[in-house]
C-alpha positions as CSV (number, residue, x, y, z in Angstrom):
1,M,11.9,-12.9,-3.6
2,K,10.0,-9.7,-3.0
3,K,11.1,-6.5,-4.7
4,N,11.5,-3.1,-3.0
5,L,8.0,-1.9,-2.1
6,K,8.8,1.8,-2.1
7,E,10.2,1.4,-5.6
8,I,7.1,-0.4,-6.8
9,C,4.8,2.3,-5.2
10,R,6.9,5.0,-6.9
11,K,6.5,3.4,-10.3
12,F,2.7,3.7,-10.0
13,T,3.2,7.5,-10.2
14,G,-0.2,8.5,-8.7
15,K,-2.2,5.5,-10.0
16,L,-2.8,4.2,-6.5
17,I,-5.9,6.1,-5.2
18,G,-7.0,5.0,-1.8
19,T,-5.9,4.3,1.8
20,S,-2.3,3.6,2.7
21,I,-3.1,0.0,3.6
22,M,-4.6,-0.6,0.1
23,K,-1.5,0.9,-1.5
24,L,0.7,-1.4,0.7
25,Y,-1.4,-4.5,-0.3
26,V,-1.2,-3.7,-4.0
27,C,2.6,-3.1,-3.9
28,E,3.2,-6.2,-1.8
29,T,1.2,-8.4,-4.2
30,I,2.9,-6.9,-7.3
31,S,6.3,-7.5,-5.6
32,F,5.9,-11.2,-6.1
33,M,5.5,-11.0,-9.8
34,P,8.2,-11.0,-12.5
35,D,9.7,-7.7,-13.6
36,D,7.9,-7.6,-16.9
37,I,4.5,-7.9,-15.2
38,T,5.5,-5.4,-12.6
39,E,6.4,-2.9,-15.3
40,F,3.2,-3.5,-17.3
41,V,0.9,-3.2,-14.2
42,T,2.6,-0.1,-12.8
43,Q,2.4,1.6,-16.2
44,N,-1.1,0.5,-17.2
45,C,-3.2,-0.1,-14.2
46,W,-4.9,2.3,-11.7
47,F,-6.1,0.9,-8.4
48,L,-8.9,2.6,-6.6
49,S,-10.5,2.2,-3.2
50,S,-12.0,4.4,-0.6
51,M,-9.8,7.3,0.5
52,E,-8.8,8.4,4.0
53,N,-9.3,12.1,3.4
54,A,-11.9,12.3,0.7
55,W,-15.5,11.2,0.1
56,A,-15.2,11.2,-3.7
57,F,-12.6,11.5,-6.5
58,T,-13.0,12.6,-10.1
59,F,-11.0,11.2,-13.1
60,T,-10.9,12.8,-16.5
61,G,-11.2,10.7,-19.7
62,N,-7.5,11.4,-20.3
63,D,-6.5,9.9,-16.9
64,L,-7.6,6.4,-17.8
65,A,-7.2,6.5,-21.6
66,D,-6.0,3.0,-22.7
67,K,-5.4,2.1,-19.0
68,H,-7.1,-0.4,-16.7
69,L,-8.9,0.5,-13.4
70,I,-9.1,-2.1,-10.7
71,F,-11.5,-1.2,-7.8
72,L,-10.8,-2.7,-4.4
73,S,-13.8,-2.6,-2.0
74,D,-13.7,-1.6,1.6
75,D,-15.0,-5.1,2.5
76,L,-12.1,-6.8,0.6
77,L,-9.6,-4.7,2.6
78,L,-11.1,-6.1,5.8
79,Q,-10.4,-9.7,4.9
80,R,-7.3,-11.8,5.7
81,V,-4.1,-10.7,4.1
82,E,-3.9,-13.9,2.0
83,Q,-7.4,-13.2,0.6
84,I,-6.6,-9.6,-0.2
85,R,-3.4,-10.5,-2.1
86,F,-5.2,-13.3,-4.0
87,I,-8.0,-11.0,-5.2
88,I,-5.5,-8.3,-6.3
89,A,-3.4,-10.9,-8.1
90,H,-6.5,-12.4,-9.7
91,E,-7.6,-9.0,-11.0
92,V,-4.1,-8.2,-12.3
93,G,-4.4,-11.6,-14.1
94,H,-7.5,-10.5,-16.0
95,V,-5.5,-7.4,-17.2
96,V,-2.3,-9.2,-18.1
97,L,-4.1,-12.1,-19.8
98,G,-6.1,-9.6,-21.9
99,H,-9.5,-10.7,-20.7
100,R,-12.6,-8.9,-21.9
101,N,-14.8,-7.2,-19.4
102,S,-18.2,-9.0,-19.2
103,V,-19.9,-5.8,-18.0
104,M,-19.0,-4.0,-21.2
105,V,-19.0,-6.9,-23.7
106,R,-21.6,-9.7,-23.8
107,Q,-19.9,-13.0,-23.0
108,S,-21.2,-16.6,-22.6
109,K,-21.1,-18.2,-19.1
110,K,-18.5,-20.6,-20.5
111,E,-16.2,-17.8,-21.6
112,I,-16.6,-16.0,-18.2
113,Q,-15.9,-19.2,-16.3
114,K,-12.8,-19.8,-18.5
115,Q,-11.5,-16.3,-17.8
116,E,-12.1,-16.7,-14.0
117,K,-10.2,-20.0,-13.9
118,E,-7.3,-18.4,-15.9
119,A,-7.2,-15.5,-13.5
120,D,-7.2,-17.8,-10.5
121,T,-4.3,-19.8,-12.0
122,F,-2.4,-16.6,-12.7
123,A,-2.9,-15.5,-9.0
124,Q,-1.8,-18.9,-7.7
125,T,1.3,-18.9,-10.0
126,Y,2.6,-15.6,-8.6
127,L,1.2,-15.3,-5.2
128,I,3.6,-16.4,-2.4
129,M,2.3,-16.7,1.1
130,E,4.6,-15.6,3.8
């Protein structure tokens, strides 16, 4: 059962940077996850997409210290709702599962494929299609 979307958005305390539709998709997706995951994500993850009223945005090092930044592209936000939710849940899966970032840390193709499969499984576990 989905949780209250306004309450989830409030818990992000400014860590949802982007359009109102992006914020809605993120909060909807998180609403399908257990409370412990909801708490972890709202406290430790920032979501960033293009913004309705700004061309750019600046973070300071302290804003993201020991946090996770998930970027959602404009192209993603034009896809079907189910695809958007899946990608958000998949990226949350990488964070919750403690995966390393292959951009910052050299990884084998096998390790990357394993992490991608685990993130897919995570998304499929918590994603509920309406």
